[in-house]
N, C-alpha and C positions, 0 to 999 in steps of 0.2 A: 342082023341089022345093027350097024354101028351108031353110036350116039353122035350127034352133031356137036360142034364146039359150043354152041349156045346151050345145049342140054347139059354138057359137062360144066359150063360156067355157072348155070343156075344151080346145079347140084352142089358145086363147091361153095357157093355163097350161102345157100340154104343150110347145108350141113354145118358150115362154120357158125351160122347164127344159132342153130339148135345146140351145137356143142357148147356155146357160151352158157346157155341155160343149164344144160345137163352137167357140165363139168364144174362150173363155179357155183351153182345154186342148188345142187342136189340136196334136198333135205332128207337125210337118211332115216330119221325117225320123226315122222310127221306128228305123232301123238305128243311126244315130249316137247317139240318145238311149238306145237299148237297150244299146249298147256302154258308154256312160257309166254307166248304172245298174248294169250288171254289174261294171264296174270298181269303183264305189263299194262295192257289196255284197261283192265279193271282198276288198277292202281292209278293210272293216268290215261284217260280216253284219247288224249292227243299224243301219246308216246310214239315218236317216229319209228323207233326200232321195232316196237310192237306191231305197228301197221305194216312195216316192211316185211317182217318175218311172216305175218299173216298172209300178205300178198304172195310170198314165195310158196307157202303151203297151198294156197288156193290154186296157184299155177300148176303145182304138181297134181292137184285134183282135177285139172282141166276146167277150172271155174274162172275163166279169163275175165269176164265182165266184173265179177266180184273182186278179183285181184286188182284190176285197174282202179277200182274205188279206193282200195287200201293204199296203193301207190300214191294216189292223189292226196289222201289224208296224211300220209307220211311227209309228202312234200309241202303241204300246207303248214304242218307243224314244224318242219325244218327245211326251209327253202334252199339251203345250201347242201342238201343231202345228195352228193354226187353219185353214189352207188345206186340210189333209188332212181335218179334220172337215167343212168346207164341201163339199168335193168328194164325200166319202162320203155326205153328206146328199143331194146331187143324184143320185147313183147309186141310193140307196135310193128316192128319190122317183120316179125313172124306172121303177124296178122295182115300184112300188106298195107298197113296204114303209114304210108311214106311221110305224110305231113307230120303226124304225131311222132314218128321215129326221128325225123330231122330235128324237130323242136327239142325233143328229149336229149338227143346226142349233142346238139349245140350247147345245151345247158351243162351236160356232163363235161364237155371239153372246156367250157368257160370256167367251170369250177375246178377242174384239174387238167390243165393243158398237157401234162406229162402222162396221162392215161392213154397208152397206145391203143387199147381196146376201143375206147370211145372215138379216137381219131380214125381208126380203121373202119369202125361201124358207120361213122358219118360218111366216110368214103363210099361205103356200100350203098347208102341212101342216094348219094349223088350219082353213083354209077347207074343205079336203077332208074333215076330220073333223067338220065342222058346228059348230065352235067359232067362231062368227062374231065375237063381241065380241073374242076374242083375236086373230083374224085382222085385224080393223080396227086394233087397237093396233099390230100388227107392220107393216102396210102404211103406216100413218101415220108410224111411226118411220122406215121405209125412205125415205119421201118427205121427211121432215125432214132426213135425212142426205144424200139426193140428190134434189133436186126434179125431176130429169130422168128418174127411174125410171118409165118408161112402164108396165111390168108391174104395179108396185104401184098406180099410178094407175088402170089399167084394172080391176084386181081390186076396188079400192074403189068405182069407178063401177058395176061389176056388182053388188056387194052393195047399193049404194044403190038401183039400179033394181029390185032384188028386195025392196025395203022393209026392208032390214036383216036379211033372212032368207037361208037357204041358197039360192044361185042354182040354178035347175033346169037 
C-alpha cells in the first residue's frame, strides 16, 4: 500500500521539525551542560543562557513541560532572545500547539528577519492552519534567504501540486 501525498507531506513536515531539534540542539554531554547551566543559574537565577541550556537538556530527557518553563524564564530575563523564541516555536510545533508555535515564530522573525529557519517554520504553522497564501510568503522568504532550504522548497512544491490549496 502506497502512501498518500498527504501522508508524505505530513512526514516531510514532521521530519523537518524534528531534525531542527536533533541537528541544531543535540546536547552531546548532558551532564557537562547540566552542570554548566546549574552553575550559571546558581550564580544568577535569572541567567537566560542558563535557562535556555537547562531547557534543551530537559527536552533531551523528554521533560517537555519543565523545559517550557525554562524557555519562559529565559525569555522573561531576555525578551530579545531570538534563539529561545525559535526553539520554543519548534517545541510547540512538535506538540501540535499551533497558537504557541505561531506566536514564538513571529517573535523569532521579528527579532531576526534574516533567519530563514524561523521564516520557514512560521510558514509551516500557516500551512497547518490552512493559511496558504501566508505560508507561501514565508516559504518564499525562507528560500530567498537560503536558496538551499529544501524543506521550504518541498512545502512550496506541495502547495503548487495541490493547486494552491491546502495539501491533503
